[in-house]
N, C-alpha and C positions, 0 to 999 in steps of 0.2 A: 899795347894799344892805349892811346890817350883818349879816355872816354870824354874828357872835357871838350875835345874837338867836335863832338856831336851834339853839343848843347847850343840851341839857338837863343838869341836875345829875347825873342818874343814867341810864345807858344801857349796853347791851352791844352792841358793834359786831358786824356780820356777819363771818362767817369770810372773810378776804381771799383773793383770788386770789393765786397764787404764780407766780413766774417760773421757767420751765424752759429758756429760750433765752438765747443770747448773740450779740452781733454781732461779727463778725471783719472788720477792715479790711485791705485789700490796699494795696500801695504806690502803685498808679496811680490816676488819675482817669478817669472816663467823661465824654465830652462830652455834655451834656444834649441830649436830642432830644425831638421831639413824639410819638415812638412810645409807644403805650400799654403800660405795663410788664406788665400781666397777660397780654398776648399773647406774652410771652417764657416763659410757664410751661409750654408744651407741652400735649400731649393730656390730661395728668392733670387739668387745670383745665377744668371744664365751665361753660358760660354758661346761665343759666336759660331753659328752653323754646327753646333754639337749634335751628334746623332742622339736621338731620343732614348735609345736603349743602353746608353753607356755614359758613366760619369768619369771625369778626369781621374787618373790614378798614376802612381809612380811605377816606372818600369826600369829595368836594369839596362845599362849600356853593355852589350855583349862584345862589341869589337869596334874599333875605329881604324880607318885606313886612309892615308893621304893619296888622293887620285891625281892631283895637280899641285906642283910646288909653285909658290909665289915667285914672280919674276918682275922686278921693278923696271927692267929695260923695256919690256913689252906690256907693262901694267897688267900682268896676269895675276888673278887672285889665287890664293891658296884654296883648294877644294878638298873637302873631307867627306868620306862616306861613313855614316854611323849605322851599325847594326843594333837594333833595339829589341828587347823582349816585346812580344805582341800578345794581347789578351782578348782580341776581337777578330772577327772575320773581315777580310778586305779583298778588293780586287785591284789589279794594276790601274793606276790613274786616280785612285782614291787619295785623299789627303788627310793628314792629321794636324791637330793643333798642338803646339808645344808651349807650355806655360813658362815664361822667362822669369829670371830674378835679376835685380839690378846689381851692377858691379859693387863688390863689397868695399872697395876703396872709396867710391863715391858715397856710399851709405855712411861709412865711418866719418868721412869728412863733413857730411851734412849733419850728422848727430853732434859732432864737435861744434859746428857753427851754431846749432840751435841750443847748445849747452845742455845736451841731453845724454851725454856719454854715461853719466852715473845712473841715469834712469832708462837706459836703452832697452833693458830687459825687464823693466818693471811693468806689471800688469796695469792696463789702462783701458778706458772706453771713451767713446765720443758721445756727447749729448748736445742737444740744441740749447743755446743760451736762453736764459730767462729774459722775458720781454723782447723776444726776437722780432725784428722789424719785417722780416721776410715771411709772408703768410704761408707759402708752400715750402718752407725750408724742411729738408729731410736729411737723414743720415745716409752716407754713401753705402750702397748695397755691397760694394766690393771690399769693404773693411769689416773684419769680424767684430761681433759684439764685444768680445773680450780679446785683447791683443796686446802688443807692446810697440813702442816707437820703432824698434828695429824691424819688426814684422811689417809695419805699415810702409816703411821706406824701402824695404827689400822686396816685398811681394805684391804690394797693392797699388803703388803710385808710380806713374811714369815720370822719370827725371829727364828724359831725352826727347823733348817735344818742342814744337815751334810755339813760343810764348805769344799769346794774343795781347793786344794793346791794353785792354782793361786789366790784365794781370800785371803787366809792366807798371801801370799807374799805381796799382795797389802795392807792389813791391817797393815803390819809392817811399812809402810810409813806414817801411821797416828798416830804414837805415838812418843813422845820425850823421852821415857824411854828406856835406852839401853838394859836392861834385857828383856823387852817386845818385843822390836824390834828383838832381837836375837832369842827369843822363837818362834815368829811368822814366821820369815824368815827361821829358821832352820826346823821348823815343815813342811814347804812347800817343803823341799828339798828331793831328792832321797836318800841322805845319812841317813836321819832320818825316813825312811819308817817304821821301827819298832815302833818308837815313835808315828807316825801318826796312825798306826794300833792299838796300845794299847790305846791311848787317845781318838781318834775320832771314830774308828770303833768298838772297844770292850767296852770301858767304856761309849761310847755314848755322848761325849762332842759335843754340838750343837753350832751354831753360837753365840747365846746369852750367852752360858757358856764361850766361848772364850773371849767375851767382859768382862765378870765378872772377869776373871782371869787377863785381861790386862786393868786395871782401867784407864790408861792414854790414851788408844787408842780412838781417836775421828774421825772416818770417816765422810766425809761430807754427808749430806742428798742426794745430787745429785748422789754421788757414790753408796749409798745404793739403791736408786731408780733404778739405771741402772743395778746393778749386783745382788741384792737379788732376789730370785725366787718369783713368784706370790703366794699369799696366796690363795690356791685352796679349792674348796668345798669338803666336806667329804660325801661319800655315806652311806646311811642307808636303810636297808630293811624295808618295811612296814609290820607291825605285826598285821594287822587287816583286816576285811572284809568290803568292801564298802556297803554291805547290812545292816551292823549294824546301820549306821547313814546316809544312802543315799548319800555317797560320801562327806558328809559335814565335816567329821572328819577322821583322820588317826592316827595310833599309831606307834611310833618307840621306840626302846629299845637301851640304851647305857650302857656300863660299865665304871666305873671310877677307874683308877689305883690310889693306895694310894701314890705311888712315881711317880712324873713327869706325871700327867695326860695329855692327849692330848689337843691340842688347842681347837678343836671343842667341846669335851666332857666337858672341863672346862667351856666354854662359856654356854653350855646347862645347866650345873649344876647351875651356877650362875643365869641364867635367870629363871630356874624352882623354885629356892628358893626365888627369888624376886617377882615372879608372884602371882597374886591373882585374884579371879573372878571379883573383883571391878576394879583392875588395872592390867590387863593381860600384860605380857611381850610378845615381838614378836621376831620371828626368820625369816630369809630369806631362802626360800626353792624353789626348782623347781623339776618337775618330770623328771626322766631320761628315756632314750629309753628302752622300754621293750624288753625282750628276751624270750627264751623258759622256763626259770625258773619262772613259775607262775602257779596258779591254777585258772581255769575259769569254767564256767558252762559246757563247752565242755568236761572238765575232770571229771565230776561227775560220769560217768559210768566206768572210768578206775581205776586201782589199783595204789597205791603209796607205795614205800619204802622210808621213810624219815629218814635221818641220820644226826645228828647234835651234836655239842659240844658247851657247854656254851651258849653264846648269839646267836650262830648260829641257835638256836631254833626259833628265832624271826619270820622269814617268815613262818615257819610251823604252828605257832599259828594262823597266818592269813589263811593259807590253811585250817586248820581244822575248824575254825570258819565259813569260807565261805561254806565248805562242809555241816556243820550242818544247816546253814540257807537256803542253796539251797534245801536240802532234805525237809525242812519244807515248803518252798514256792512252790516247784514244785511237791511235793508228788511223787517223783521218787526213784527207787532203786539206790543205789550208789555202787561204787566199794569198794574194801577192802584197808585199810590203815594200814601199820606197821610203828612204830616209834622206832628208836634207839637213845637214848640221853645220852651223857656223861657229867658229871660235877665233881667238886671236892668233894662235899658233897650232901646229900639229900636236905639240905636247899638251895643249890645253883641251884637246878632245877627250871627253870622259870615256874610259874603257875602250880606247881606239882599237886595241888588238881584238877585243871581243866582238866589236862591230864588224871588223874585217873577217873574222871567223864566221860570223853569221852570214855575211855576204858569200863567202866561199862555199858554204853548205846550202845556199839558196834560200835560207830563212829570210834574208833580205835580197830582194831581186835587184834593187838599185840602191847604191850608197854613194852619196856625193857629199864632199866636205870642202869647206872653204875657210880661208884664214885672213882676217882683216889686217894682219901684219905681213901678208904675203903678196903674191901676184894675183892678177885678175883671173877668175872672179873672186872678189874679196867679201861680198855680201851674199846672203842666202837668196835674196830676191833676184840677184843676177844669175844664179844657177837655175832658178825657176824659169827665167826668161830664156835661157839657153835651151832648156828642155821643153819649151813652150808647146809645141805641137803634140809631143808624146804625153806631156803632163795633162793637158786639157782633155785629150782623148781618154786617158786613164781615169781622170776625175769624173768625167760625165757618165762612166759606167754605173749602173744602178747599185752595184754592190760595193762601190768605193766610198770611203769616208776620209776626209782630210782633217788632220789634227795639227794645231799650232800651239806650241808652248814657248812663250817668250815674254819680253817686257811689254806690258800693256800700254805704257806711256808713249813709246817711240818705235821699238823694233817691230812689234806685231802690226803696227800701222803701215810701216814700210813694206812688210811682207804682204799685207793685204793689197797694197798699191801694186806690188809686183804681180800678184795673182790677177788683179784687174787688167793689167796690161797684157798678160798671157791670154786672157779671155778675149780681149779686143782683137788681138792679132790672129789667134787660131779660129775664132768664130765670127770674125769680121763685124764686131760690135762697136758701138760708140762707147765713150767713157761712161756715159750715164747708163746705158744698157748693161755694161759689164758690172757696174756698181749694183744695179738692181738684181742681176743674176747672183752675185755674191750674197746679197741679202736673202734671196730665195733659198740658196743652198744652206744658209744658216737655219732658216725656218724649217727646212726639210731634215735637219740633223746631219747633213753631209759635210758641214763645215763647223768644226768644234774647236773652241779655244780654251786654253788654260793660261790666263794672263796674270802676271804678277808685277808688283811695283817695286 
């Protein structure tokens, strides 16, 4: 890519971010460990939606299993199920946060660029510069008081994020290359909004990509520590029942993009491949605060309409496994469960054989599957509309709860629109009345969503 093609003849750069911190090195070195650096920050650092009774901790990977193989022809992602050690109580539908680490090749490359390879494991700390111009300058809470450059770049800072214009403007001051300086400062300007839209927002260039384009740009570690966002945990739905192993294990499911896989999924994939029963790898997790999107013993007598797309099936695998075990243990009658699931191909349906077995033993009263690379119906909302009369009658029973787990940005909106059309047809409502009824169902707790981005 020729960055010179994106430099305008006239532009006004955005106001650059300024540095208020400096890095101070000590004499000794720290021995690199697998311990997650953010755990050294103390109680001042909070983890998003963490349960109050539990701190993040390392747990062993007990097993990994490929559920779906990647297929370029159908753009099917590789899907893996991880069995992890569990140290807390949970119910199906609950979620955990997994703390990621950055790709080691990216970290090494960045240490080399910053000329810090010789000091990568040297003890250091951050402090506010003398005569700091920013009145409310403070040290980042997500970086330990005593750390190393390697720890900061591996555990604390996100390297794969959308760079804002003020950051791009500041980066232009860290290169001695005229073309790079022009590219970065121009891209930060209002005049180059179309270029920013094209490169950053549409093509998806991230901070680390911008650095790869500008090979002479060498921001200081102190600047990065101050202005790069925190490396945040990634939430995953629990896909198992606590009755399977007495809360000692839990399962999560992740999908891996063939192009530009996510930071956390890349870390999990590497750990899963390196882990063995003799030498298990560990990941850091914590339980997140529970909400209404769960299935407990209290729900055994109620009905469920479960709607999922792709790996959105994960929590429902936990729901159904829990229902099966509760029935066996309590010897009680259960409510009825319907499942609508969409995927690209039949092979991409998670645990398809298990779902069919649950249908055959009547744990699932209705199981409908569709495939976007197959024949009509190809989308979940089309199946819902085909079952319109039965679906609405079942939904409006007092003991029925509808659960949706899908992409909050697009797919769940399409499913909600399909449900709205079902209500219009079956109950002879206007579009506005159907929309209002869906809102009321959400308020009543009969319509529950677990949306992910």
